[in-house]
C-alpha positions as CSV (number, residue, x, y, z in Angstrom):
1,M,-46.2,-7.1,54.0
2,K,-43.9,-5.8,51.2
3,R,-40.5,-4.0,52.0
4,Q,-41.0,-0.1,51.2
5,L,-38.7,0.8,48.6
6,N,-36.9,3.9,47.9
7,L,-33.8,5.1,46.4
8,R,-31.7,4.5,49.5
9,N,-32.2,0.8,49.7
10,I,-31.9,0.2,45.9
11,D,-28.6,-0.4,44.2
12,L,-28.8,2.0,41.2
13,N,-26.1,0.2,39.5
14,L,-28.6,-2.5,38.7
15,L,-31.0,-0.2,36.7
16,P,-28.9,-0.1,33.4
17,I,-28.6,-3.9,33.7
18,M,-32.3,-4.2,34.0
19,D,-32.6,-1.8,31.0
20,A,-30.4,-4.1,29.0
21,L,-32.2,-7.1,30.2
22,L,-35.5,-5.8,29.1
23,E,-34.2,-4.4,25.8
24,E,-32.4,-7.8,24.8
25,E,-34.8,-10.2,26.6
26,C,-31.7,-12.4,26.9
27,V,-29.0,-12.7,29.7
28,T,-26.2,-13.4,27.4
29,L,-26.9,-10.4,24.9
30,A,-27.5,-8.1,27.8
31,S,-24.2,-9.1,29.5
32,K,-22.4,-8.0,26.1
33,R,-24.4,-4.8,26.1
34,V,-23.3,-3.7,29.7
35,H,-20.0,-5.4,29.3
36,L,-20.3,-7.9,32.3
37,S,-19.8,-11.6,32.2
38,Q,-22.9,-13.6,31.9
39,S,-22.6,-15.0,35.4
40,A,-22.4,-11.3,36.8
41,T,-25.4,-10.5,34.8
42,S,-27.4,-13.4,36.1
43,S,-26.5,-12.5,39.6
44,A,-27.7,-8.9,38.8
45,L,-31.0,-10.4,37.5
46,K,-31.5,-12.2,40.8
47,R,-31.0,-9.3,42.8
48,L,-33.5,-7.3,40.7
49,R,-36.0,-9.9,41.2
50,E,-35.4,-9.9,45.0
51,T,-35.5,-6.1,45.2
52,F,-38.7,-5.6,43.1
53,D,-40.3,-9.0,44.1
54,D,-41.0,-9.5,40.5
55,P,-39.4,-12.1,38.0
56,I,-38.5,-9.3,35.5
57,L,-38.0,-12.0,32.7
58,V,-40.1,-14.8,32.4
59,R,-39.7,-17.9,30.1
60,D,-41.8,-17.9,27.1
61,G,-40.9,-21.2,25.1
62,Q,-37.3,-20.8,23.9
63,R,-37.0,-17.2,24.8
64,M,-37.5,-14.7,27.7
65,K,-39.9,-12.0,27.7
66,P,-40.4,-9.2,30.3
67,S,-43.0,-9.8,33.0
68,P,-46.3,-7.6,32.9
69,K,-45.0,-5.2,35.6
70,A,-41.4,-5.0,33.9
71,R,-43.3,-4.3,30.6
72,Q,-45.1,-1.3,31.9
73,I,-42.0,0.4,33.3
74,K,-39.7,-0.4,30.3
75,E,-40.0,2.9,28.5
76,A,-40.0,4.9,31.4
77,L,-36.9,3.3,32.8
78,K,-35.0,3.8,29.5
79,N,-36.1,7.5,29.2
80,N,-35.2,8.3,32.9
81,L,-31.7,6.6,32.5
82,D,-31.0,8.7,29.4
83,S,-32.1,11.9,31.0
84,L,-29.8,10.9,34.0
85,A,-26.9,10.1,31.5
86,A,-27.5,13.5,29.7
87,V,-27.4,15.4,33.1
88,V,-24.1,13.9,34.0
89,A,-22.6,14.4,30.6
90,T,-23.6,18.0,30.8
91,M,-22.1,18.6,34.1
92,T,-18.8,16.7,33.0
93,S,-18.6,18.6,29.8
94,F,-18.6,21.8,31.8
95,E,-16.2,20.8,34.3
96,C,-13.6,19.4,31.9
97,M,-13.4,22.9,30.0
98,E,-11.7,24.2,33.0
99,V,-9.2,21.3,33.9
100,E,-5.6,21.5,33.1
101,A,-4.4,18.0,32.8
102,E,-1.8,15.7,30.9
103,V,-3.1,12.1,30.4
104,S,-0.6,9.4,28.9
105,I,-2.1,6.7,27.0
106,A,-0.2,3.7,25.8
107,A,-1.7,2.0,22.5
108,P,-0.2,-0.2,19.9
109,E,-0.2,0.8,16.3
110,Y,-3.4,-0.9,15.1
111,V,-5.3,1.2,17.8
112,L,-3.6,4.5,16.9
113,L,-4.8,4.0,13.2
114,A,-8.3,3.3,14.3
115,M,-8.7,5.8,17.1
116,S,-6.1,8.4,17.4
117,K,-7.2,11.1,15.1
118,L,-10.9,10.8,16.2
119,L,-9.9,10.9,20.0
120,R,-7.6,14.0,19.7
121,G,-10.4,15.8,17.8
122,A,-12.9,15.0,20.5
123,V,-10.8,16.1,23.3
124,S,-9.2,19.1,21.8
125,N,-12.9,20.5,21.0
126,K,-14.1,19.8,24.3
127,A,-11.2,20.4,26.6
128,R,-8.7,22.6,25.3
129,T,-6.5,22.8,28.4
130,M,-6.1,19.1,28.4
131,K,-3.0,17.3,26.8
132,L,-3.0,13.7,25.6
133,N,0.3,12.0,25.2
134,I,0.4,8.9,23.3
135,V,3.3,6.7,24.4
136,K,4.9,3.5,23.2
137,F,2.9,0.4,23.8
138,S,5.0,-2.5,25.2
139,R,3.2,-5.7,26.2
140,Q,6.1,-6.4,28.6
141,S,5.8,-3.3,30.7
142,V,2.3,-1.8,30.2
143,R,0.8,-3.4,33.5
144,K,3.7,-1.8,35.4
145,Q,3.6,1.5,33.8
146,L,-0.3,1.6,34.8
147,E,0.8,0.5,38.5
148,D,3.5,3.0,38.7
149,G,1.5,5.8,37.3
150,D,3.8,6.3,34.3
151,I,0.8,6.1,32.1
152,E,-3.0,6.6,33.2
153,L,-4.6,4.5,30.4
154,A,-3.9,1.7,28.1
155,I,-5.8,0.4,25.0
156,G,-5.3,-2.8,23.3
157,G,-5.9,-6.5,23.5
158,F,-5.3,-8.0,26.9
159,G,-5.3,-11.3,28.7
160,E,-6.2,-12.0,32.2
161,L,-5.8,-9.0,34.5
162,D,-5.9,-9.0,38.4
163,S,-8.3,-7.1,40.5
164,S,-6.1,-3.9,40.8
165,F,-7.2,-3.0,37.0
166,R,-10.5,-2.0,35.6
167,R,-11.3,-2.8,31.9
168,Q,-13.8,-1.9,29.4
169,P,-14.5,-3.3,26.0
170,L,-14.2,-0.6,23.2
171,Y,-14.8,-2.2,19.8
172,H,-14.0,-5.7,18.0
173,E,-11.0,-6.2,15.8
174,S,-11.1,-8.8,12.9
175,L,-8.0,-10.7,12.5
176,V,-6.7,-11.8,8.9
177,I,-3.8,-13.1,7.2
178,V,-2.4,-11.2,4.5
179,M,0.1,-12.5,1.6
180,R,1.1,-11.8,-2.0
181,A,-1.7,-12.0,-4.6
182,N,-0.6,-15.3,-6.1
183,H,0.3,-17.0,-2.9
184,P,-0.3,-20.8,-3.2
185,A,-2.2,-20.9,0.0
186,L,-5.1,-18.9,-1.8
187,Q,-5.8,-22.1,-3.9
188,L,-6.4,-24.3,-0.9
189,A,-8.5,-21.8,1.1
190,E,-11.8,-23.3,2.7
191,S,-14.6,-20.7,2.6
192,G,-12.1,-17.8,2.9
193,H,-10.3,-19.4,5.7
194,M,-6.6,-20.3,5.4
195,T,-6.1,-24.1,6.1
196,M,-4.3,-25.1,9.3
197,A,-1.7,-26.9,7.1
198,C,-0.7,-23.7,5.2
199,F,-0.9,-21.6,8.5
200,T,1.9,-24.0,9.8
201,Q,3.6,-24.6,6.6
202,Y,4.5,-21.1,5.5
203,S,6.9,-18.7,7.5
204,H,5.3,-15.8,9.2
205,L,6.2,-12.1,9.1
206,V,5.7,-10.1,12.1
207,I,5.5,-6.4,12.4
208,T,6.5,-4.9,16.0
209,Q,8.1,-2.0,17.4
210,D,9.0,-3.9,20.7
211,D,11.7,-6.2,21.6
212,M,9.0,-8.9,22.2
213,L,6.8,-10.1,19.3
214,E,3.9,-7.7,18.9
215,D,1.6,-10.8,18.4
216,A,3.2,-13.1,20.9
217,W,-0.2,-14.0,22.4
218,I,-0.9,-15.8,19.0
219,S,2.2,-18.0,19.8
220,K,1.0,-18.8,23.2
221,F,-2.5,-19.6,22.0
222,L,-0.9,-21.9,19.5
223,N,1.5,-23.5,21.9
224,K,-1.6,-24.3,24.3
225,H,-3.0,-26.1,21.3
226,G,0.1,-28.0,20.4
227,I,0.7,-25.8,17.1
228,Q,3.9,-24.3,16.1
229,R,4.2,-21.4,13.7
230,K,7.5,-20.4,11.9
231,V,8.4,-16.6,12.4
232,D,11.3,-16.0,10.0
233,A,11.1,-12.2,9.5
234,V,10.3,-9.5,12.0
235,I,10.1,-5.8,10.7
236,P,9.7,-2.6,12.8
237,N,6.7,-1.0,10.6
238,L,3.9,-1.3,8.1
239,S,5.4,0.4,5.3
240,L,8.1,-2.3,4.6
241,S,5.7,-5.3,4.6
242,P,4.3,-5.1,1.1
243,E,7.8,-5.2,-0.2
244,V,8.6,-8.3,1.8
245,L,5.4,-10.2,1.1
246,N,5.4,-9.6,-2.5
247,S,8.8,-11.1,-2.9
248,S,8.3,-14.3,-0.9
249,D,6.0,-16.8,0.6
250,L,5.6,-15.3,3.8
251,I,2.5,-14.5,5.3
252,C,1.4,-11.9,7.9
253,M,-1.2,-12.1,10.7
254,G,-2.7,-8.9,12.0
255,T,-5.8,-6.8,12.4
256,K,-7.8,-6.0,9.3
257,R,-7.6,-2.3,10.0
258,T,-4.0,-2.2,10.5
259,L,-3.1,-4.3,7.2
260,E,-5.6,-2.1,5.3
261,A,-3.5,1.1,6.1
262,M,-0.4,-0.6,4.7
263,P,0.8,1.1,1.6
264,R,0.1,-0.9,-1.5
265,F,-2.5,-3.0,0.4
266,N,-4.6,-3.3,-2.6
267,E,-1.8,-5.4,-4.3
268,L,-2.0,-8.1,-1.5
269,A,-4.7,-10.8,-0.8
270,F,-5.8,-12.0,2.7
271,L,-7.8,-14.9,4.2
272,L,-9.3,-15.4,7.5
273,P,-7.5,-17.4,10.1
274,P,-7.9,-21.1,10.2
275,K,-11.3,-22.0,11.5
276,E,-9.6,-24.4,14.2
277,L,-8.0,-21.3,15.9
278,N,-11.5,-19.7,16.7
279,V,-9.6,-16.3,16.8
280,S,-11.3,-14.3,13.9
281,E,-12.3,-11.7,16.3
282,Y,-11.3,-10.1,19.6
283,D,-12.0,-7.2,21.8
284,V,-10.0,-4.0,22.0
285,E,-10.1,-2.8,25.6
286,L,-9.5,0.1,27.7
287,V,-7.5,-0.7,30.9
288,W,-6.8,1.5,33.9
289,S,-5.7,1.1,37.4
290,L,-8.3,0.7,40.2
291,R,-6.6,3.5,42.1
292,T,-7.5,6.2,39.4
293,D,-11.0,5.0,39.1
294,D,-12.3,8.1,40.9
295,D,-10.4,10.7,39.2
296,P,-12.9,13.1,37.5
297,A,-10.6,14.1,34.7
298,L,-9.7,10.4,33.9
299,S,-13.3,9.5,34.2
300,W,-14.2,12.1,31.7
301,V,-11.3,11.0,29.3
302,R,-12.4,7.4,29.7
303,N,-15.9,8.3,28.4
304,E,-14.5,10.3,25.4
305,I,-12.5,7.1,24.6
306,M,-15.7,4.8,25.0
307,S,-17.5,7.3,22.7
308,V,-14.7,6.9,20.2
309,G,-14.7,3.3,20.5
310,R,-18.3,3.2,19.7
311,A,-17.8,5.1,16.5
312,V,-15.0,2.9,15.4
313,H,-17.4,-0.1,16.0
314,E,-20.0,1.3,13.9
C-alpha cells in the first residue's frame, strides 16, 4: 500500500529542484540552475524518487528523459511554482516599502562597475526608506566583517567558506589580460590566449585599493601549480593604468568588465589567460552570515541583488 502524500510530509524545497531537473533533463545542468553542487542535486533526485515512488528521470540512450508521470505534471509544477513566487514577491514588495533599514554591502571595484547603479535604482524605487551603504572590500577582513555584523552582505569572488556563511552565485566574470596595442606577447598568442611563457616572462601590473593584492588569489593559484609571476607595479585605481601599460611591457590581469571601464581602453589590446590556467571565468557571488538568513529586510535585499545579478549576466 502506497504512503498517502500531502504537503505536510513533502519537503517543498525539493520542488524547485524537480522543476530544474525536468527542464534541463540533466543533473549537472539542473545543479547549476538551482545553484547546488552536483552531488546535492543527485541526492535531491534520489529523495524525489523515494517521495513520489517514481524515477522522475529515466535513461534514454545517452540522455535523461522525464518519466511518463513526471512529463504529465511538468507544466503544472512550473506554473504553480511561478504563481507561488509571484505571491511571495508581492508580499515582500509591500512589506519592504514600510521598512526603515540601513544595509552595508562590501564589494570590490569590478562589482560596483557592473552592479552598483542598477542595484541602487532597484532599491530606491521599491524601498525608499531603505539605505544602502557600499563599503570598502578587503579580502583580509570581509569574513570577520560579516561575522561581527559590521556589514550584512558581501559580493565578489570567494574561495572556501565554512558552514557559518551562505553563498549565492550571481553572474559570471570573464578574465582577460590587457597590455599595450603593440605588445610582443600579441604575436605569440595561441587562439586568442596568452602563452604561459609570456605570462611568466612579462611583469604584471596590479590594480588594488588594499594593502593586500586584490588578485592575490591568482598568485595562490599559480603557486599551487608551481608557477611564479612577477608583480613589478601596483597602482590604486583604474585611471592610471593606460598610461602605465602604454609606456611599458607590463601586463595586467583582471575582469573584462573592469578593464573595459578604464579610460582609453580602446587604445589597449587584450588576450585571454593561458589555457593551462583554466581560469577564463569565475562566479561572482553574494555571501552573508548564516545568523542573518531569516532577516526579512535582508532577504528582500538579497533577492534584489540576485535580480540585478541576472540582469548583469544577460
